N, C-alpha and C positions, 0 to 999 in steps of 0.2 A: 504494500500500500504506500501511498505518497501524499504529502501535504505541500502546498505552495502558498507562502505568505507574501502578499503584495504590500510592500512598505513604501513610504515616501521616498526613501533614499536607497533601498535595497530590495532585492527579491531573494527570498530564502526557500530552498527546496530540501525536503527530507524524504528519503526512501527507507522504509522499514519492512521487516518481515516478522511473522508470528508463527510460533511452533504450535503443535496440536494441543498443548497445555495452556495456550493463550498468552504465553510470555512474548513480549514485544522486544525487538532488537533493531537498533538503527544500523543500517548498512551503507548509507550514503547521504552526504550533506553537501550542498552547493550554494554559493552566494554570488549574486551579481549586483553591482552597484550602478546607480543611474540617477538622472535628474529629469526623468520623463513624466513624472506625475506632479500635479499641483493641487493640493487639497483633495486628493483622492481621484481627480479627473486626469485623463491622459492629455498631456500637453506636448509631448514629443514621442510619437508612437515608435519611431525607428529606434530611439535610444532605449525605450522601455522593452521592446521586443528583443533587442540585443542582450539586455541584462537577463531576461528570462531564459534565453537560449544558453547563455553562459552558465547560469546557475544549474540548469538541467544537465548540461554536459558534465559539469564538475561532479554532480551527485551520481550520475550514471557511471562515470569512470571509477568513482570510489566504490560503488555498489557492485559494479561489473554486471549489471543487468539493465535492460531498458526501463525507463520510468513508466510505471503503470498509470492508469487514470488517476488524477489527483483531486483531493479535496482543496478547494480554493478559498483562502481567507481574504475577504474584501474589506477595504477601509470602512470604519464605522461612520464616517462623514457622509457616505452615500446612503445611509440607512436611517430609518425612523421607526418609532413604535406606535402601535394603535391597539387599544383594548376595546372589546365588544362582547356582547352576549348574543348567542344564537339559540333559537327555540324551535323545536319540532314536536309534532304529535306522533305518538306510537299508535298506528292505526290497525296493526294486525290483531287477529282475534285474541291471542293470548297476552298481548301487551307486554311481551318480554323484550327488553332492550338488546339489540344486536349491534355489531360493529358498524353496519351500514347506517344505523340511526345516529351513532356518534359522528360519523362522517358528514351526515346531512346537517347536523347541528353546527359543526365547524364551518361548513359551506355557507350556512345561513348567517353566521357571524361575520365571515369574510365578505359577504355581499354588502353588509352594512358598513364595515369599517374601512375598506381599502379604496382610496381615491384612484382616479385614472392615472396612468403613467407610472405606476409602481408595481413591483413584483414581490410576492411573498417569499421570504427567505426562510423564516422560522415561524412555527406556531407553538406557543407556550401555553398549554392548558393549565389553568389555575384551579378550577373547581367545577363540579357538576351539581345540578339540582334535579331531582325527580319528583314531580308533582309538588314542587315548592319546598321539598326537604333537601337540605344540604347533605351531600355524600362525602364521606372521608376518602373514598377511593374511586375506582372506575365503576360505571353503572352496568357493565355487561352482565346479562343474565338476570337482572332485577326486573320486577314487574311494575309498570307505571304507564301513565297516559301522556305525560308532558315532560320532555327532557330539555333541560337548559344547560348551556356550557359557557363559562367565563374564560375567554381566551385572549392572549396577547399576541399580536402579529408584528413581526419584524419585517419591514419591507425595504426594498432598494429602489432607487431611481432608475427607471429603465434606460434612458439615454446613456448615463454614466456607466451602468453595469454592462450594457451591450457592447460599448466601445472597449471596455476593459477585457471582456471575454473574447472579443474579436482579436485583440492583440495577443492573448494567450494562445488562441487557436493558430494564429499566424506563426507563432513560435514553435508550433508542433505539440502543444500540451493538450492531452485528452482530459476533459473535465468530468469528474465523477459527481461532484456536488459543490454548491456554493454556500458558504456560511459567513457570518460576520466574525472578523478576527477576534474581537473581544469576548464573544460567547464561547469560541473554541478555547481561548486562553483561560477563561475562568474555570473551565472544566478541569484544566490541568493545575491551576494555581490555587483553587479554593476547594477545601474539603466540605462535605455536607454539613459538618458542625459549624464552619465559618458562615455558611449561608443561613443557618438557623439562628445563630447568635446575632447576626447582623454584621455586614462587612462591606468595604468599598474596594473595588479593583481599579487601580490606576495603571494604564498602559501608556507610558511616556515614550513616544517615538521621536523621530527626527522632525517631522512636520505636523504630526497630529497627536493628540492626547485623548485616549478613551477613558471614560469614567462610568463605572457600573456599580449600582448600589443594590444590595440584597438585604432584606429583612424578613425574618420568619420564613426562610427558604423560598422567598418569592422575589422575582426581579421587580424592583420598585422604580428604578430610573436608569436610563442609558443615554449618554451624551458623548459627542465627539467634538473636542475643542480644536480649532485650526491653529494650533501653536505647539511647539516642541523644542527640542534641543538645538535644532538648526537656527531658530530665532536667537538663541544665545550667541551662536557663532557669528551670525550676520550683524548683530548689534555691536559686537567687539570689532568686527572687520571695519565697520563704518566709523564707529566712535574712536577707535585707536589708529585708524588708517593703516591697517596691516592686511596681509593676504588672508584669503579664506582658510587656506591650509594651516597657517600659523595660528589664526584664531581658534580653529578646531583643536589644535594641539593644546592650546591654553585651557580650553574648556575641559578636555580629557584629563589634564594633569593638575590643574589648579582647582577647578570647580568652585565650591563655596569656601575654600581654604587657601587663599592666595598667600604665599610666602616665598622668599628668595630660594629656599631649599627645593621647592617643587617646580621651579621654572625650567622649561625646556632648555637644553644646552644651545639650541639653535637661535635663542632669542638674544642675538648679539647686540641689539640696540641698547640693552639695559646693563652694560658693563659698569657704567658709572653708578655709584651708590645712590646719589641724590636722584638721578634720573630713574634708577630702579624703583625707588620708593614712590616716585610720582607715577610711574607706569602701573605699579601694583594698586595704588589708590584709585587710579582711573579705571583699571580693570574691575576692581571690586564694586565701584559705583555702577558701572554699566551692567555687569553680570548680575548683581543682586537685584537690581530693579526689575529685570526680566524674569529671573528665577522666582522672585516673590510674586510677580504677576501670575505666573503659571499656577502656583499653588493657591493663590487667591481665587482664580477662576475655577479650580477644582472645588474649593470650599463653597463657592457660590452654587455649584451644581448639587453638592451634597445638601446644602441648605434648602433647596427646592423640595426636598422630601423629608424635612424635619431635622436637618443638621446631624450632629454626632450622637444624638440620643439613640439608645438601643443599637449601637454599633459596637458590640462588645469585642468582636474579633478585629477591630481596627481597620487598617488599610494594608492591602497586599499590592505590591508594586512590581510591575514587569516592564520590559522594553529597554531600549538602549540607554534611556535616561537614568536608569538605576546605577550605571557605571560612572556617572558624573560625581566626583567626590563631594560629599556634604549635602547632596540634594535630597537624600532620604531624610536626614535629620532636620533639614529646613522644612520639609513637608510636615513632619511630626509636630514641629513647634507652631506652624501656622494653622494646621487642622486641629490641634490639640487632641490628636489620636496617635496611637502607636502605628508606625509605618515599617513594614518588613518587606524585604525583597524575596520574591518567589523564584526558585531555581528549577529549571526543567530536568529533574534528576530521575524521573520514573522510567525513562527509556534506557534499556541496557545497550551498551555499545556507543552511546552518544560521545563524540569526540570531546576532549577536554576544552578545546577552543570554543565549543558550542554550549558548554555547561554554564551559561550565564543568562540573565533575564532577557537579553536581546533575542534569544531563540525560543522564548516561551510560546510565542504564537504558532510557529511552524511545528513545534513539538505537540501543542494542543490539537492542531489540525490532524496530525498523524494519529494521535491517540484517539481522536473522535472516530476515525475510520476503523481502527482496531476494535473499538467498543461495538461498532455496528456489526463487524464480522463475528465477534464473540457471541452477540445476541442471536445472529442468524444461525450460527453453529449450534447453539443451545436449543433453538426452536426446531431445527432439523433433527436433533438428537431426541427431543422429547416426543416428536410425532410418531416414530416407530414404536416407542415405548407405550404410547397410548393405545396403538393398534394391538400390541402384544397383550395388554391388560384386557382389552375388549375380547380378543380371541379366546383368552383363557376363561373368561366368563361364559362365552358360548360353549366351550368344551365342557365346563362344569355343569351347565344346564343340560347338555346332551347326555352326559354320563348319569345325571340324576334321573 
């Protein structure tokens, strides 16, 4: 199986395999860097396609197998969330709820909630009601006349999505499924206990920052901010009149902790001590203004659903922004919540260079596919068993 993470500055591909016991192992990873996307939309198709092809080739060479159809993680900025309730009547004579009734209820909710020009990516079912009675689980097999479902739809803008998928197909990628990056990431970064206690997932990338809030095991809020670590770099480039590459090195090495000991050796302009002190002070003012803005915007999103109350699991942070020194601690002080980095450590064979939060999304995408295959395998295994039980009952009856 394979996952492909479409990022603002890079494309990451992971190829994995699963043994009969369900153990997953990474066998190939590839990365291609680009500047072909702007806020999730394709701005330079040729550059983006080239990065996709490069990442696929690297992963295939490492895995020594062709890349299979991939689960594609799309930027959250292309997506939005809608909630709706669908209602259907159970008209058959025994009034017993079947799978087709659940599907009809979901379709009824979708007809109400989804505006034109958008495509449904996810359907998150929150609750069922049967004849006005709230159900703790699924309604299949129960008897009733009126079935209602409370469902949350995650949709994507069709123009942006179609252009993105066309570029992937042009690069030779077969598409297995399309999901929102942050939802694949949270499945890897958050345990069920986190979602129940209340938690915020922050995926801080180069150009976008995803914010997802869970309370009582329910997705309460999802937002994508058009800001990321690249804004820190560009601010320093303009404010200090230095190259983009030099500004990027400063962000990676200094972060929120500017000191002479952490300066890159290549920063030759600051050999004089007085000039060095001036440069560090200038850097700190520019960097901290943008870094604090990023976390304030995250705080504003969390405040839309009640702030930090009942978020006992705090904040789980992924994405390349975690690697910026001091940024996690800054977030903790501004949000007044504990902030922890989530590492993609569940995949056996994951190269050491990829065992960091920047590869959480592509790891989550691959893990999503393996969970599907495990569920399918279990369903196929249980089907023959049920026939065996039925046949044994028939034999017992005949013998009787």
